N, C-alpha and C positions, 0 to 999 in steps of 0.2 A: 709540422712535425714535432717542434719543441713542445708545443702545448699538449699534443697527444702523448708524447713521452712522459711529460710531467704528470698528467692526469692518469696515465697508465700505472704510475708508481703509487697512486692513491691520493695524489694532491688535488686541490681544487682551485681553479683560476676564477677570480672575480675581477672584472674590469671596472675601473672607476678611480676617483681620486679619494685617497684615504686621509683621515685625520685621526691622530693618536688621542685617545681620551683617558688612558691610564696605562699602567705598566703591563696590562694584560689585554687591553681592548682597543679596537679601532673601529671607526664607522665609515662605511663606503656606500654612498648613495642612500643614506638613511637606515642602512642595516648595520647592526653591530655584530662584530665578530670577536669572540673571546679566546685567547690562547691558553691552553692547559699547561704548557711547559715554558714557552717563551715567545717573545716578540722580537722579530728580526727586521731591522730598518735597512733597506737596501734601495733607496730611491734614486740613486744617481745624482747628478747635478744639473743645473741650468746654465745656459750661456750668460755670462756677465756682460752687461751693457754699460760702457763707460758714460760718464756724465759729460756729454758733448751737447752744447746748446743747439737746439733745433733737430736733434736726432729723433726724439720721441715723436711718434705718429707718422714717421716716414716708413716706406716699405723696404727697409734694410733687410738683409739676409743675416741669419746666424748659419751655423754649419748645417742645421736641419733643412732650411729652405735651399741652401746651396746643393745639398746632395739629392733633393727632390726635384731640382730643376729639370725641365724638359728641353730647353733650349740654351745655347751657349750665348751669353751677352757679348756684344761687340767689345765691351770694355768693362773692366771690374776693378774697384778699388778695395783693397783688403786692410782693414785696420786691425793690426796685431801680427807680430812677427814670431810667434811661438809655433809649436808644432803643427796645430790645426791650420793656422794661417799660411804657413809656408807650404804644407801639403796641398791645400786647395788652390793656392796661388799657382803652383807649378802645374797642377792638373788642368785648370782652366786655361792657362797660357798654352798648354800643349793642345787643347781642344780649339784654340784659335782666338781667345780673348786677349785684348791688350791689357796687361795687368800692372797695377801699381800696388806695392806693399808699403804700409806706413807703420813704423815701429818707434815707440817713444824711447826705448832703451838705445844704447849706442851700437847694438848689434842684434842680428837675428839670433833666435834660439839661445837667449842670454843665460839660461840656466846651464848651458852645456860648456864644453872646453872652447877656448877662444879659437882654437884651430878648426873645430867644427863650424862654428859661427862664421869664420872667414870663408871656409869652403863652401857652404851653402849659399852665402851671399854672392860669391864669385860665380857659382854655377847659375843661379837665377838670373843674374845680370847678363851672363853670356847667352842665355835663352831669350833675352829680350825683355825681361821683367824689370820694371823700374822699382828700385829698392830705395826707400827714404828711411834712414835710421836717425835717431836723435830728433824725431819730428813729432810734435804734439798736436793732435787735432783739437781745435778750439770751438768750431762750429760746423754744423752740417745742414744742408738743405736739399730738397727734392722739388723740381719744378714740374713734375708730371711726365717728363721723359728721361730724366737723368738726375744724378746726384753731383753735389759739389761739396767737397771737404775743404775747409779753411784751416791752415796750419799756422802755428806760432812761428813767425819769422820767415816764412817761405811762401812761394806761390801756391794758390789753392789747386786741388786736384779734382778733375771732373771725370765722370764715367756713367755708363748706363746703369750699372748695378753697384751696390755697396755691401760688402761682406764684413760683419763685425765678428772678429775672432779674438777677443780680449780677455780670455780666461773663463772660469766657470765658478759658480758658487752653489752652496746647498740652501734650499729655501726651508729652513728649520721652523720658521714662524708659521709658514703655510702648512707644514706637516703637523704642527701642534706638539712638538717634542717636550715642551714644558710640562705637559700632563703626565709625562713619564719620568720627570725629574731630570731632564736634559736641558741645558742652558740653550735656548733658542736664539740668543743673540750672537752666538759664535758662527764662524764661517762654515765649520764643519763639526761633526759629531766626534767628541773625544772618546776613544776606546782604549782598554788595556791590551795586554798581549794575548788575552783569550778572546778578544773582540767584544768584551762586555762594555756596554755603554752606561747601564744603570741596573738596579735590581730587577732581574727577570727580562732585560732588554739587551739585545746584541745588535751590532750594525756592521755592515760590510760594504765594500765597493767604494765608489768615488766620494760618497758622503762622509767617509771617515777621513778624507784628506790625505791619504797615504799613497797617492799616485792615481791619476785618472786613466787606469789601464784595466781592460778586461781580465787580464791574467792576475791582477792584484785581487779583484773581486772573487775570482775562482779560488785563489789561495786562501783568502780570508774565510770564504764560505766553508771550506773543508774544516778549518779550525773551530769556527762557530758551531757548526753541526755536531762536531765531536763533543765540544764543551756542553752544549744544550743536552745531549744524550748521556752526559757523565762519563764519557770514555777517556782513556788516557790519550793525550795528544801533544803535539809539539806546540810551542808558543810562537806567536808572530815574530818574524825577524826579517827586516827589510834591508839588511846590510848589503845583500847582493841583489837588490831589485833591479831587474833589466828594463830598459826603456829603449824604444825605437821610433825615430821620426821617418815616416815612410815617404821620403822624397827620393829622387834619383840624383845622386847616390843617397843610399839609406845611411842614417846617422844613428848608430846603436851605442849604448853606454850602459855601464853597470857600476854600482858602487859610488865611490866619491870622485868628484873632479879633483884636479890638482889644487884649486883654490880652497875647497872645502876641506881637503885632507890637511893642508897647511893650517887652516883656521882651527882645526881640532888639536893642532900641536904635534902632529906626526912628523918625524924625520923622513922627508919625501925625496925620492929619486924618481925621475921620469925618463921615458924615451919614446921617440916617435919614428915609425917606419913608414915611408910613403908607398902607397899601393903601386903606383906607376913603375917604381923601380924594382918591384917584385917580378918574378918570372910570369906568374899568372896575370899580373897587371899589364905587363908587356904584350902577352898573348891576347888579352882582352882588347886592347887598343882603345879607340875612342870611347869616352865614357867611363874611363878607368879612374877617375878622380877619387881620392880617398887616402886614408892612413890608419894605422894602428898606434894608439898612444896608450902607454901603460903608466900607472901611478903606483909606485911601490912603497910600502912601509919599511924603510930601510932597517930599522931596529928589529922588526919581527920577521923580515925576509920574506914577506908575502905581498901580494897585490891588495891595494886598497881600492882600486878602481881601474877602469879601462874604457877606452872609446874605440869602436870599430866602425870607421866610415868608409863606404865604398859600394860597388855594385851589388854586393851580397853582405852588406854590413850587418844586418840583423841576424843572418844566419851564422856568420863567423862570431858574432857576439856569444853564442852558446858556449864556446869553449872558454871564453874569458869569464863568463858567468859562473861556471863550474870552478874555475880556478879561485875567484873571489869568495864564492860560498864556502868551499871546502878548505880554504886557506892553504892552497897547494904551495909549497915553498917555490921560490923563484928559481932555485937550483934545479928542482925536479922539472919545471917547465923548460929549462934550458937543455935538459938531457932527453926530452921527449923526442920521438920521431914524428915529424910533420910530413904529410903526404905531399908529393911534388907532381904536377905543379898546382897548387890550391892557394887560395888567398890566405889560408892559415899560416903559410910560410912567412907571412909578414909578422905574425906573432913571434915566430922563432927569431926573426931578425931584430925585433924590438926588445926581446928578452936579452939577446947578445949585447945590444947597446946599453941596456941597464947595467950590465956587468963591466962595461968598459971603464 
């Protein structure tokens, strides 16, 4: 349907691996295509594979193979405790796999608030998932029937399958970006706030390094298209970029974490409201783990960031994203009427705690 819709708008789809040959040309399968207005690079990224001795050549999974799997392995080791790692770890555990997560950092979801990291770790362990943080894989092997991952300073982990979820990277050398004046030795393509990467070249999506989310690519595409057409348009602003880890509970966040806000020199005030203590949390009962955390810029009187963790964390995040994006004064948030009983009432409680 997507292809038909695209071609119905006058577009042409060519399947194949492209190589950039100039600011205006690419080659796909021996055929050269020349752009009259501009070239847009939106290649996405590839799974990064850590340098673990013995890993190369083994039938390890990335997220691609994991999502294409037709059978549930009896056991699964996940290397990487970021969003992809914990999402797939919980999914396979609920399908029946005995799952172990190995994370080199001292906590899961290390880019998020410590409260969120602690929450997801507690939930995963409660569901029977073995979580090893501060654990660095040094060697891996496959004997034909299963994997063994050797760790620095602790016992090795064995499993039927191994999933590597250790981040992503853009293959700029493979794309040939240097032919368009773009440094192919960087991890991502650097763009300005109009999504321009070089003269006559624009880039959108994961390859820009501005967040590996579909909604970022869609947002950037709108700006790039307007710029290519010479239309008046807004410039890219990631200040209120929302992100959601789709575990149960969902971990939604927008804007700055407390640590990042303090690193930027803001005068920070924070407040946390537990979901279980709210009316909706009590009604929800089991599985009501979560909280609302607000990070306020005390001098400006607005939210610099927020985290919404809970059964509907990603949905509740919408209200907080609006507040951060529009710089809604904290006082206005405190005077709003929040529907009862909804998870949003925890926002009201958190705002009241900010004022205490």
